[in-house]
N, C-alpha and C positions, 0 to 999 in steps of 0.2 A: 363475463369471467374478468375480474381484477390481474392486473398485473403481477409479474412475478422475476424475481431476479433469479440467476444460475449464481452461487458461489463455490469456487473453486478452491480449498484446501492442499497446500502443497504438504504439510506435516498436521499431525493429528490435534499438538498443541494451540497453534497460532491459529484463530480462529477468527471469526466477526468482529470482537468485541464490541466497542461502541456502535460498529452497525446494527446490530442486534436489535438493540432498544428503540432506534430510529426507526428500522421496519417498524416495528411492531406499534411504534406509537401512531405511525401512519398507515398502518394496515396493512403492508404489502408482505405480500405469501414471500417464503424464500423457498431456493431446493440448493443444501450443501452436499458438493460431492468428494471424496477424499481422496485423491488418488495415493496416498502413501499407506493406504490401506488395499490397495489393486484394484479401486471403482475407476469404471469407466466414465468418461466424463460424457450426460448426456448433450443431444442436439444442442448448441447454445442459441440461436437461429428459433429456436424452440418459446424462449425465453424473450423477456421484455429489457434485461439490461443482465450484466456481467460485471461480477468481482473478482479478481484472482488473488489469494493473501500470499502469505511471505514462506517462506522455508529455509531449509537448507543447502537445498540442491542448487545446481547453477542452471541459466536457462541455456547453458553451453553444452551439458550435459547430453552425450548420444546414449540416449536411453529410450524405449517405449513409450514412457511416461512420461517424458520430455519431449518427444517427438510427436504426442495427441495433443498435449497442452499449445505447443506451438500454431501446430494444425487448425484446436478450437478458438485459438486468441486471433489469429489469421484471418478467418471465416467472420469473428462477430466484428473485427474491426474493418474489413472491408465491406462487409452489410450495413455499416456507421451505428452498431449499434450501440448506447451509451455502454462506456466499460471503465471502472478502476479499479488499477492496480496498485497494490501496496508492497513492494522493499521487492522481491523475485518476481510480485505478480507486475513491478514498473517493468523489469528486464524481461521480461518474456514478454508482454505488449510489445516494447520495441525493436527486441527481434525478430517479432513475427512478421513484422512488415517493413523490413530492410534496416533495420539499426544496427548498431554493433554495442556488446558485453563484454567488458573486461575487469582489469586489477582495479581496484579505486587506489587513488593515490594514497589514501588513509585507511584503513580499518576501523569503521566506527561503529564504537562499542557502547553502551549503554549515555547515559546522559553528559557525559565528561570525555571532552579528547583527551590526547595525549599530554598535551600542556595544561589540565587543570579548568579548560575554559565550558562554556555551558555549547551544546552543540544547539544552532539555532537555522532556522529559514529563515531568510530573507526573501519577500516577493518583488518580483521584476515590474519593471513596468507592464507590461501585458499582463501579469499578474495579478495584480491590484486592480485590474479594468474585469477580471474572468470573472464568470458568474460563480466557478467552483469558492474561489474566497471573498465571496459580497460579503459586507458587513462584517471583516474579519480584522484583524490587526495585520500591517506589513512587517509584523516581525514573530514567529513563535520558536519557542524551546522545543527542543523535539525527542525522543528518545530513538537511539541508532542501534542496528544491528546487521550490520553488511559489512560485506569486504570487495564487494562490485561495484560496480558502477557503467551507466552505459555512454554510448555514442550516438546522438540522435540525427537523424535524414532531415531534408532541409524542411519538410515540410511541417514538420513538430517543433511547438516553439517552448523555449524553457521558462518555467512559470514565476520558480521558487530555487533559487541559489543557497549552497553552505559554503564555509570558508574553506574547509577541506576538498570535498567532495562537490562539486559544482549543480550538478544535473539533481536536485532535491524535489522540483515538481515538473512535467512534461507533460502538454497537451499532446497525445499522441494522433487524434484525431479530431472533428466538431465537436464531438461529445463522449469523449475518450482522455480519461488521463491517468499519470503514473506519479504514484508519491514514494520517492527512496524511506524516508521514516516510518513511525508506525502512531499515525494521527489514533487507530483503535485503538490504543492500551486499554486497559482496565489495571485494578491492582489487582486482583486475582490471575488475570496473564501474566502479569509481571513475575509473582509469586510464584508461579509452576515452571517460568521462562527461566530462573534466576536458578532453581532446583535441578531443570535438565540442560541447558547449554552450556556449552562448555567453557565459551568466551565471557557469558556472564557469572558463573560458578568463581573464577578469579576474580571478579570485583567483589561477589557475594551477597545474600540478598538481604542480610540486615543491609548493608551500603544502599544497595540500590533501592531497597521499600523507603529508607527515609528519604533519599533523594526524592523519590516520587513524593511520597509525601507532602513537600515542600512547593509543589509545579500541580498539585494536583487537583485542584477546581479550577484554576486555568486551563489545564490541560486537557481534561474534560469536558469545559463548556467549547474549547478549541474544535475538536474531537465530533462531536457530535451536532456543531455549526456547522464543518466540513461535509460530514454523512447526511444532513439535511439539505445542504446545497445539492450536493450532487444528487438525490432523490428528485426534486426539483429541476434539475437540469434532464433527468431524462421522466419527465412528467407523472411525477408519483406522489408529488407532495403539493 
């Protein structure tokens, strides 16, 4: 039987994006669980890898759904499973194994910071050597949509940093990674987010789509490379 990935959605509109065609290209099966629809997360250990996507919740929320998600992430990480967390997914993974979640020094929204400078992630020395970023540039334009960040434990490693919110890419475990930014972004996702997300509504769909088009080719190539590298780490590609 082939390997299978469990994908956990925190809100219906934040799906796997660029990860989905990469999974299909490598014939990797996947199960999607959307906890915003009240679905119960299946046993992560019944799959071979775990992906936790973004959402408007906080990993500090004291709700049954977040307690379930933290327990699930903790079990997967303690078992050494390959894991990838995006935005809220990063924060859930870090908190599940002893880190902290806190307000970001700057709410990072969209493609540009409050001073009008593009959001970028710079790889650290360790990040440049990590297989997650194999054959990738040392600096990336990124799309942001978060108001919280993480304080990591001594066993975790920062692989990518940002100007305002430092911890942009974190190795949480030997094969477990969290990304604060949205490398999975597609034009279709951004169009829907800009219509539904209150912070993005302030920027406007037309502006966001025009900004995305200027970086779309490189952004898509970067996202596909990163997702492919994760599958290789998980021995699925």
